Structures are given as C-alpha cells and as structure tokens.
C-alpha positions in Angstrom: 8.9 13.0 13.9 10.4 10.4 11.5 9.9 10.7 7.7 8.9 7.6 5.8 9.0 6.7 2.1 5.9 4.7 1.1 5.3 2.7 -2.0 2.2 1.0 -3.5 2.8 -1.5 -6.3 0.3 -2.9 -8.7 0.7 -4.8 -12.0 -1.5 -3.3 -14.8 -1.8 -4.3 -18.4 -2.2 -1.1 -20.6 -1.3 0.2 -24.0 1.0 3.0 -22.7 2.6 4.1 -19.5 0.1 7.0 -19.3 -2.8 4.6 -19.6 -1.2 2.4 -16.9 -0.9 5.4 -14.6 -4.5 6.4 -15.1 -5.6 2.8 -14.4 -3.6 2.7 -11.2 -5.1 6.1 -10.1 -8.6 4.7 -10.7 -7.8 1.7 -8.5 -6.5 4.0 -5.7 -9.6 6.2 -5.8 -12.2 3.4 -6.1 -13.8 3.1 -2.7 -14.5 -0.6 -3.2 -10.8 -1.3 -4.2 -8.7 -3.8 -2.3 -5.6 -1.7 -3.0 -4.8 -1.4 0.7 -1.3 -2.8 1.0 1.7 -0.4 1.3 5.4 -0.9 1.8 6.8 1.6 4.3 10.5 2.1 3.9 12.3 2.8 7.2 15.9 3.1 8.4 15.4 -0.3 10.1 14.0 -2.0 7.0 10.8 -2.3 5.1 7.4 -2.8 6.7 4.4 -4.1 4.7 1.1 -2.7 6.1 -2.2 -4.1 5.0 -5.0 -1.6 5.8 -7.8 -3.8 4.4 -11.0 -2.5 6.2 -12.7 -5.9 5.6 -10.3 -8.0 7.5 -11.0 -8.7 11.2 -8.6 -7.2 13.8 -6.0 -4.5 13.5 -3.9 -3.9 10.4 -1.5 -6.7 9.5 2.2 -5.9 9.5 5.2 -7.8 8.3 8.7 -6.6 9.0 10.8 -5.7 12.1 8.0 -3.5 13.7 4.9 -3.9 15.7 1.9 -1.6 15.6 1.2 0.3 18.8 -1.6 2.8 19.4 
C-alpha cells in the first residue's frame, strides 16, 4: 500500500505562532468549516483533493490522477 504525505494550508493572522496553530486546529475541528482541501504529495506529483461535502458530485481533484472507487 502506498504511503502519502498530505498537507493542509491556511493563512491565519495571529499574535504568535502558537496562537496561529490553535486557530488552525479550531478550523480543522469545526464541523461547519470549509477547510476541506488537501494537497496529497505522490511520487508522480501533487494532487489537490477537495472533500467539500456541500458540493454536488464526487470530490474534485486536480493533478495527474483520477479518482476511482
């Protein structure tokens, strides 16, 4: 089974790096958050996956891959 590195980026204004980390964690844990876009780093390149539950259809991908069930 392949192993992937996944990143999630967000820009946050905060007084300190620790405050920024807490704000990012709050966004990730908020069930109403739109923080659903991840970059999956693969040997063949990066794939951006949007898991927005409110968009119609399957998750959107950008990159060299297609989603299969």
